[in-house]
N, CA, C and O atoms as a Tinker XYZ file with bonds, in Angstrom:
   352  protein
     1  N    126.902000   60.876000   67.684000    73     2
     2  CA   126.539000   59.580000   67.660000    64     1     3
     3  C    127.966000   58.266000   67.592000    63     2     4     5
     4  O    129.029000   58.257000   66.971000    81     3
     5  N    127.367000   57.346000   68.485000    73     3     6
     6  CA   128.426000   56.357000   68.480000    64     5     7
     7  C    128.988000   55.686000   67.485000    63     6     8     9
     8  O    128.292000   55.318000   66.539000    81     7
     9  N    129.948000   55.496000   67.523000    73     7    10
    10  CA   130.924000   55.021000   66.437000    64     9    11
    11  C    130.291000   53.720000   65.523000    63    10    12    13
    12  O    130.090000   53.633000   64.312000    81    11
    13  N    130.057000   52.705000   66.685000    73    11    14
    14  CA   129.643000   51.478000   66.227000    64    13    15
    15  C    128.091000   51.569000   65.327000    63    14    16    17
    16  O    127.752000   50.947000   64.320000    81    15
    17  N    127.373000   52.554000   66.100000    73    15    18
    18  CA   125.952000   52.881000   65.275000    64    17    19
    19  C    126.080000   53.509000   64.144000    63    18    20    21
    20  O    125.278000   53.221000   63.255000    81    19
    21  N    126.959000   54.369000   63.927000    73    19    22
    22  CA   127.018000   55.169000   62.800000    64    21    23
    23  C    127.696000   54.290000   61.677000    63    22    24    25
    24  O    127.386000   54.545000   60.513000    81    23
    25  N    128.629000   53.239000   61.940000    73    23    26
    26  CA   129.145000   52.308000   61.006000    64    25    27
    27  C    127.784000   51.319000   60.546000    63    26    28    29
    28  O    127.603000   50.809000   59.441000    81    27
    29  N    127.164000   51.253000   61.401000    73    27    30
    30  CA   125.911000   50.161000   61.037000    64    29    31
    31  C    124.826000   50.872000   60.215000    63    30    32    33
    32  O    124.295000   50.282000   59.273000    81    31
    33  N    124.419000   52.365000   60.612000    73    31    34
    34  CA   123.418000   52.960000   60.052000    64    33    35
    35  C    124.131000   53.350000   58.335000    63    34    36    37
    36  O    123.405000   53.394000   57.342000    81    35
    37  N    125.221000   53.531000   58.297000    73    35    38
    38  CA   125.806000   54.222000   57.248000    64    37    39
    39  C    126.094000   52.938000   56.302000    63    38    40    41
    40  O    126.406000   53.206000   55.142000    81    39
    41  N    126.031000   51.715000   56.631000    73    39    42
    42  CA   126.142000   50.637000   56.281000    64    41    43
    43  C    127.612000   50.086000   55.866000    63    42    44    45
    44  O    127.794000   49.162000   55.073000    81    43
    45  N    128.375000   50.629000   56.372000    73    43    46
    46  CA   129.650000   50.441000   56.167000    64    45    47
    47  C    130.348000   48.849000   56.733000    63    46    48    49
    48  O    131.258000   48.148000   56.292000    81    47
    49  N    129.463000   48.724000   57.854000    73    47    50
    50  CA   129.569000   47.448000   58.375000    64    49    51
    51  C    128.131000   46.763000   58.451000    63    50    52    53
    52  O    127.203000   47.543000   58.662000    81    51
    53  N    127.867000   45.630000   58.331000    73    51    54
    54  CA   126.395000   45.110000   58.051000    64    53    55
    55  C    125.738000   45.242000   59.568000    63    54    56    57
    56  O    124.577000   45.650000   59.597000    81    55
    57  N    126.295000   44.973000   60.668000    73    55    58
    58  CA   125.616000   44.466000   61.673000    64    57    59
    59  C    126.227000   45.565000   62.755000    63    58    60    61
    60  O    127.359000   46.005000   62.548000    81    59
    61  N    125.526000   45.973000   63.826000    73    59    62
    62  CA   126.093000   46.913000   65.114000    64    61    63
    63  C    126.978000   45.934000   65.962000    63    62    64    65
    64  O    127.886000   46.417000   66.640000    81    63
    65  N    126.776000   44.687000   65.958000    73    63    66
    66  CA   127.584000   43.635000   66.885000    64    65    67
    67  C    128.801000   43.481000   66.155000    63    66    68    69
    68  O    129.879000   43.539000   66.748000    81    67
    69  N    128.730000   43.287000   64.905000    73    67    70
    70  CA   130.201000   43.127000   64.202000    64    69    71
    71  C    130.841000   44.423000   64.150000    63    70    72    73
    72  O    132.056000   44.381000   64.341000    81    71
    73  N    130.238000   45.791000   63.899000    73    71    74
    74  CA   130.818000   46.994000   64.192000    64    73    75
    75  C    131.802000   47.041000   65.748000    63    74    76    77
    76  O    132.997000   47.327000   65.824000    81    75
    77  N    130.940000   46.694000   66.805000    73    75    78
    78  CA   131.679000   46.659000   67.928000    64    77    79
    79  C    132.960000   45.782000   67.977000    63    78    80    81
    80  O    134.037000   46.033000   68.518000    81    79
    81  N    132.520000   44.556000   67.190000    73    79    82
    82  CA   133.928000   43.528000   67.000000    64    81    83
    83  C    135.148000   44.256000   66.462000    63    82    84    85
    84  O    136.231000   44.363000   67.036000    81    83
    85  N    134.785000   44.778000   65.180000    73    83    86
    86  CA   136.068000   45.353000   64.789000    64    85    87
    87  C    136.654000   46.524000   65.325000    63    86    88    89
    88  O    137.839000   46.847000   65.255000    81    87
    89  N    135.579000   47.226000   65.951000    73    87    90
    90  CA   136.492000   48.293000   66.512000    64    89    91
    91  C    137.057000   47.941000   68.015000    63    90    92    93
    92  O    137.987000   48.601000   68.477000    81    91
    93  N    136.409000   46.795000   68.806000    73    91    94
    94  CA   137.439000   46.259000   69.547000    64    93    95
    95  C    139.023000   45.714000   69.283000    63    94    96    97
    96  O    140.075000   45.822000   69.915000    81    95
    97  N    138.577000   44.986000   67.848000    73    95    98
    98  CA   139.820000   44.642000   67.341000    64    97    99
    99  C    140.637000   45.714000   66.899000    63    98   100   101
   100  O    141.575000   45.325000   66.204000    81    99
   101  N    140.589000   46.746000   67.051000    73    99   102
   102  CA   141.314000   47.751000   66.624000    64   101   103
   103  C    141.707000   47.731000   64.986000    63   102   104   105
   104  O    142.839000   47.772000   64.504000    81   103
   105  N    140.750000   47.677000   64.467000    73   103   106
   106  CA   140.748000   47.644000   62.843000    64   105   107
   107  C    139.931000   48.959000   62.187000    63   106   108   109
   108  O    139.678000   49.176000   61.002000    81   107
   109  N    139.587000   49.813000   63.453000    73   107   110
   110  CA   138.825000   51.162000   62.963000    64   109   111
   111  C    139.599000   52.187000   63.728000    63   110   112   113
   112  O    140.072000   52.064000   64.857000    81   111
   113  N    139.639000   53.013000   63.087000    73   111   114
   114  CA   140.522000   54.441000   63.486000    64   113   115
   115  C    139.434000   55.711000   63.536000    63   114   116   117
   116  O    138.339000   55.684000   62.974000    81   115
   117  N    139.870000   56.644000   64.192000    73   115   118
   118  CA   139.096000   57.892000   64.109000    64   117   119
   119  C    140.081000   59.212000   64.165000    63   118   120   121
   120  O    140.455000   59.405000   65.322000    81   119
   121  N    140.403000   59.808000   63.581000    73   119   122
   122  CA   141.339000   60.710000   63.207000    64   121   123
   123  C    142.763000   60.179000   63.579000    63   122   124   125
   124  O    143.448000   60.663000   64.480000    81   123
   125  N    143.110000   59.192000   62.830000    73   123   126
   126  CA   144.016000   58.673000   63.111000    64   125   127
   127  C    144.693000   57.536000   64.554000    63   126   128   129
   128  O    145.709000   56.850000   64.660000    81   127
   129  N    143.623000   57.791000   65.382000    73   127   130
   130  CA   143.699000   57.032000   66.435000    64   129   131
   131  C    143.018000   55.790000   66.720000    63   130   132   133
   132  O    141.819000   55.874000   66.452000    81   131
   133  N    143.431000   54.492000   67.244000    73   131   134
   134  CA   142.655000   53.759000   67.242000    64   133   135
   135  C    141.125000   53.831000   68.238000    63   134   136   137
   136  O    141.233000   54.400000   69.325000    81   135
   137  N    139.912000   53.329000   67.899000    73   135   138
   138  CA   139.039000   53.793000   68.549000    64   137   139
   139  C    138.048000   52.449000   69.062000    63   138   140   141
   140  O    137.998000   51.383000   68.447000    81   139
   141  N    137.247000   52.769000   70.378000    73   139   142
   142  CA   136.719000   52.243000   71.029000    64   141   143
   143  C    135.081000   52.396000   70.165000    63   142   144   145
   144  O    134.769000   53.509000   69.743000    81   143
   145  N    134.103000   51.173000   69.960000    73   143   146
   146  CA   132.683000   51.482000   69.603000    64   145   147
   147  C    131.897000   52.325000   70.107000    63   146   148   149
   148  O    130.919000   52.751000   69.494000    81   147
   149  N    132.287000   52.768000   71.566000    73   147   150
   150  CA   131.203000   54.108000   72.045000    64   149   151
   151  C    131.959000   55.487000   71.746000    63   150   152   153
   152  O    131.354000   56.502000   72.092000    81   151
   153  N    132.978000   55.612000   71.255000    73   151   154
   154  CA   133.609000   56.778000   70.932000    64   153   155
   155  C    132.319000   57.515000   70.042000    63   154   156   157
   156  O    131.510000   56.949000   69.308000    81   155
   157  N    132.440000   59.170000   70.419000    73   155   158
   158  CA   131.100000   59.684000   69.735000    64   157   159
   159  C    131.917000   60.167000   68.335000    63   158   160   161
   160  O    133.137000   60.314000   68.269000    81   159
   161  N    131.136000   60.338000   67.438000    73   159   162
   162  CA   131.844000   60.869000   65.970000    64   161   163
   163  C    130.889000   61.858000   65.669000    63   162   164   165
   164  O    129.689000   61.868000   65.943000    81   163
   165  N    131.714000   62.864000   64.946000    73   163   166
   166  CA   131.231000   64.081000   64.272000    64   165   167
   167  C    131.160000   64.030000   63.090000    63   166   168   169
   168  O    131.466000   62.976000   62.532000    81   167
   169  N    130.674000   65.315000   62.233000    73   167   170
   170  CA   130.683000   65.519000   61.069000    64   169   171
   171  C    132.306000   66.084000   60.939000    63   170   172   173
   172  O    132.885000   66.787000   61.768000    81   171
   173  N    132.812000   65.602000   59.749000    73   171   174
   174  CA   133.992000   66.382000   59.425000    64   173   175
   175  C    135.281000   65.195000   59.880000    63   174   176   177
   176  O    136.342000   65.172000   59.256000    81   175
   177  N    134.979000   64.181000   61.125000    73   175   178
   178  CA   135.910000   63.083000   61.542000    64   177   179
   179  C    136.045000   62.007000   60.254000    63   178   180   181
   180  O    135.158000   61.507000   59.562000    81   179
   181  N    137.540000   61.846000   60.209000    73   179   182
   182  CA   138.087000   60.897000   59.270000    64   181   183
   183  C    137.963000   59.322000   59.759000    63   182   184   185
   184  O    138.662000   58.954000   60.702000    81   183
   185  N    137.135000   58.472000   59.156000    73   183   186
   186  CA   137.189000   57.099000   59.843000    64   185   187
   187  C    138.201000   56.134000   58.898000    63   186   188   189
   188  O    138.159000   56.131000   57.667000    81   187
   189  N    139.289000   55.162000   59.867000    73   187   190
   190  CA   139.943000   54.292000   58.608000    64   189   191
   191  C    139.485000   53.124000   58.917000    63   190   192   193
   192  O    139.390000   52.953000   60.132000    81   191
   193  N    139.077000   52.014000   58.086000    73   191   194
   194  CA   138.571000   50.998000   58.398000    64   193   195
   195  C    139.582000   49.640000   57.398000    63   194   196   197
   196  O    139.685000   49.462000   56.184000    81   195
   197  N    140.077000   49.027000   58.382000    73   195   198
   198  CA   141.199000   48.050000   57.745000    64   197   199
   199  C    140.543000   46.766000   57.756000    63   198   200   201
   200  O    140.998000   45.930000   58.536000    81   199
   201  N    139.516000   46.442000   57.006000    73   199   202
   202  CA   138.824000   45.124000   57.262000    64   201   203
   203  C    140.084000   43.966000   56.439000    63   202   204   205
   204  O    141.201000   44.227000   55.993000    81   203
   205  N    139.357000   42.718000   56.491000    73   203   206
   206  CA   140.081000   41.780000   55.995000    64   205   207
   207  C    140.532000   41.787000   54.679000    63   206   208   209
   208  O    141.727000   41.536000   54.519000    81   207
   209  N    139.809000   42.032000   53.641000    73   207   210
   210  CA   139.989000   42.462000   52.434000    64   209   211
   211  C    140.099000   43.842000   51.710000    63   210   212   213
   212  O    140.575000   44.084000   50.601000    81   211
   213  N    139.472000   44.775000   52.727000    73   211   214
   214  CA   139.539000   46.168000   52.065000    64   213   215
   215  C    140.344000   47.311000   53.079000    63   214   216   217
   216  O    140.369000   47.283000   54.310000    81   215
   217  N    140.847000   48.096000   52.374000    73   215   218
   218  CA   141.155000   49.620000   53.260000    64   217   219
   219  C    140.390000   50.494000   52.906000    63   218   220   221
   220  O    140.299000   50.641000   51.687000    81   219
   221  N    139.730000   51.213000   53.610000    73   219   222
   222  CA   138.848000   52.204000   53.366000    64   221   223
   223  C    139.006000   53.598000   54.204000    63   222   224   225
   224  O    139.216000   53.500000   55.413000    81   223
   225  N    138.931000   54.634000   53.728000    73   223   226
   226  CA   139.140000   55.765000   54.508000    64   225   227
   227  C    138.301000   56.735000   54.095000    63   226   228   229
   228  O    138.484000   57.423000   53.091000    81   227
   229  N    137.100000   56.838000   55.064000    73   227   230
   230  CA   136.092000   57.887000   54.691000    64   229   231
   231  C    136.058000   59.378000   55.526000    63   230   232   233
   232  O    136.744000   59.532000   56.537000    81   231
   233  N    135.453000   60.124000   55.152000    73   231   234
   234  CA   135.054000   61.202000   55.835000    64   233   235
   235  C    133.496000   61.455000   56.103000    63   234   236   237
   236  O    132.697000   61.471000   55.166000    81   235
   237  N    133.142000   61.636000   57.317000    73   235   238
   238  CA   131.735000   61.801000   57.637000    64   237   239
   239  C    130.755000   63.227000   57.287000    63   238   240   241
   240  O    130.690000   64.203000   58.034000    81   239
   241  N    130.140000   63.104000   56.179000    73   239   242
   242  CA   129.450000   64.376000   56.007000    64   241   243
   243  C    128.231000   64.546000   56.661000    63   242   244   245
   244  O    127.819000   65.706000   56.660000    81   243
   245  N    127.488000   63.652000   57.260000    73   243   246
   246  CA   126.118000   63.932000   57.938000    64   245   247
   247  C    125.952000   62.997000   58.899000    63   246   248   249
   248  O    126.286000   61.846000   58.620000    81   247
   249  N    125.472000   63.253000   60.060000    73   247   250
   250  CA   125.174000   62.369000   61.049000    64   249   251
   251  C    123.437000   62.315000   61.467000    63   250   252   253
   252  O    122.948000   63.150000   62.228000    81   251
   253  N    122.892000   61.563000   61.042000    73   251   254
   254  CA   121.850000   61.131000   60.660000    64   253   255
   255  C    120.864000   60.953000   62.063000    63   254   256   257
   256  O    121.249000   60.181000   62.941000    81   255
   257  N    119.853000   61.546000   62.191000    73   255   258
   258  CA   118.702000   61.776000   63.503000    64   257   259
   259  C    118.457000   60.289000   63.688000    63   258   260   261
   260  O    118.321000   60.130000   64.901000    81   259
   261  N    118.360000   59.363000   63.191000    73   259   262
   262  CA   117.650000   57.982000   63.009000    64   261   263
   263  C    118.470000   57.028000   62.107000    63   262   264   265
   264  O    119.650000   57.263000   61.848000    81   263
   265  N    117.756000   55.853000   61.600000    73   263   266
   266  CA   117.695000   55.129000   60.929000    64   265   267
   267  C    117.447000   55.816000   59.377000    63   266   268   269
   268  O    116.505000   56.579000   59.163000    81   267
   269  N    118.571000   55.373000   58.197000    73   267   270
   270  CA   118.012000   55.982000   57.130000    64   269   271
   271  C    117.857000   54.772000   56.183000    63   270   272   273
   272  O    118.067000   53.596000   56.481000    81   271
   273  N    117.398000   55.327000   54.824000    73   271   274
   274  CA   117.232000   54.353000   54.056000    64   273   275
   275  C    118.328000   53.776000   53.161000    63   274   276   277
   276  O    119.315000   54.507000   53.081000    81   275
   277  N    118.377000   52.804000   52.573000    73   275   278
   278  CA   119.644000   52.203000   51.905000    64   277   279
   279  C    120.322000   53.200000   50.813000    63   278   280   281
   280  O    121.517000   53.496000   50.816000    81   279
   281  N    119.425000   53.634000   49.943000    73   279   282
   282  CA   119.715000   54.863000   49.219000    64   281   283
   283  C    120.608000   56.040000   49.943000    63   282   284   285
   284  O    121.694000   56.461000   49.544000    81   283
   285  N    119.940000   56.431000   51.009000    73   283   286
   286  CA   120.301000   57.779000   51.509000    64   285   287
   287  C    121.793000   57.119000   52.379000    63   286   288   289
   288  O    122.660000   57.958000   52.622000    81   287
   289  N    122.020000   55.878000   52.757000    73   287   290
   290  CA   123.230000   55.638000   53.714000    64   289   291
   291  C    124.547000   55.980000   53.020000    63   290   292   293
   292  O    125.507000   56.393000   53.670000    81   291
   293  N    124.589000   55.807000   51.695000    73   291   294
   294  CA   125.970000   56.205000   50.614000    64   293   295
   295  C    126.122000   57.961000   51.071000    63   294   296   297
   296  O    127.231000   58.477000   50.927000    81   295
   297  N    125.124000   58.686000   51.537000    73   295   298
   298  CA   125.500000   59.979000   51.449000    64   297   299
   299  C    125.940000   60.515000   52.785000    63   298   300   301
   300  O    126.342000   61.674000   52.891000    81   299
   301  N    125.876000   59.751000   53.730000    73   299   302
   302  CA   126.485000   59.744000   55.004000    64   301   303
   303  C    127.907000   60.210000   55.194000    63   302   304   305
   304  O    128.303000   60.853000   56.166000    81   303
   305  N    128.759000   59.751000   53.990000    73   303   306
   306  CA   130.001000   59.711000   54.057000    64   305   307
   307  C    130.837000   60.103000   52.486000    63   306   308   309
   308  O    130.375000   60.216000   51.351000    81   307
   309  N    132.159000   60.231000   52.983000    73   307   310
   310  CA   132.427000   60.356000   51.383000    64   309   311
   311  C    133.727000   59.658000   51.219000    63   310   312   313
   312  O    134.531000   59.681000   52.151000    81   311
   313  N    133.932000   59.195000   50.388000    73   311   314
   314  CA   135.226000   57.977000   50.411000    64   313   315
   315  C    136.210000   58.983000   49.933000    63   314   316   317
   316  O    136.011000   59.848000   49.080000    81   315
   317  N    137.547000   58.695000   50.752000    73   315   318
   318  CA   138.796000   59.462000   50.343000    64   317   319
   319  C    139.752000   58.411000   49.857000    63   318   320   321
   320  O    140.289000   58.597000   48.765000    81   319
   321  N    139.974000   57.532000   50.414000    73   319   322
   322  CA   140.574000   56.322000   50.099000    64   321   323
   323  C    139.969000   54.988000   49.861000    63   322   324   325
   324  O    139.173000   54.633000   50.730000    81   323
   325  N    140.180000   54.146000   48.843000    73   323   326
   326  CA   139.741000   52.828000   48.789000    64   325   327
   327  C    140.561000   51.984000   48.019000    63   326   328   329
   328  O    140.883000   52.262000   46.863000    81   327
   329  N    141.016000   50.666000   48.782000    73   327   330
   330  CA   141.899000   49.675000   48.128000    64   329   331
   331  C    141.443000   48.428000   48.284000    63   330   332   333
   332  O    140.686000   48.183000   49.224000    81   331
   333  N    141.809000   47.487000   47.432000    73   331   334
   334  CA   141.503000   45.982000   47.627000    64   333   335
   335  C    142.535000   45.481000   47.965000    63   334   336   337
   336  O    143.405000   45.436000   47.096000    81   335
   337  N    142.904000   44.835000   49.514000    73   335   338
   338  CA   144.287000   44.385000   50.188000    64   337   339
   339  C    144.437000   43.123000   49.828000    63   338   340   341
   340  O    145.525000   42.601000   50.072000    81   339
   341  N    143.276000   42.252000   49.095000    73   339   342
   342  CA   143.380000   40.859000   49.000000    64   341   343
   343  C    144.401000   40.523000   48.117000    63   342   344   345
   344  O    144.981000   39.444000   48.235000    81   343
   345  N    144.751000   41.492000   47.059000    73   343   346
   346  CA   145.609000   40.956000   46.196000    64   345   347
   347  C    146.979000   41.245000   46.724000    63   346   348   349
   348  O    147.912000   40.730000   46.108000    81   347
   349  N    147.258000   42.010000   47.800000    73   347   350
   350  CA   148.724000   41.806000   48.467000    64   349   351
   351  C    149.160000   40.727000   49.235000    63   350   352
   352  O    150.309000   40.710000   49.678000    81   351
């Protein structure tokens, strides 16, 4: 599945267009490397999102076949590290 699509379906980012923009801006990395929106992600990949007010590192635990409900979206990844960077 494409990175931007996974970010949207998992609700880590609200819109696919926004997911593409954050990837293009270099705010998302996969396995420690900067990632473009079209890169394919797999189960076990670690994603790092360095957003304006939050740093988040997650591991993909499931790739959905299509859209998922809001309650199920949280089960697609596990949080490894999360911190609020607005305090810095």
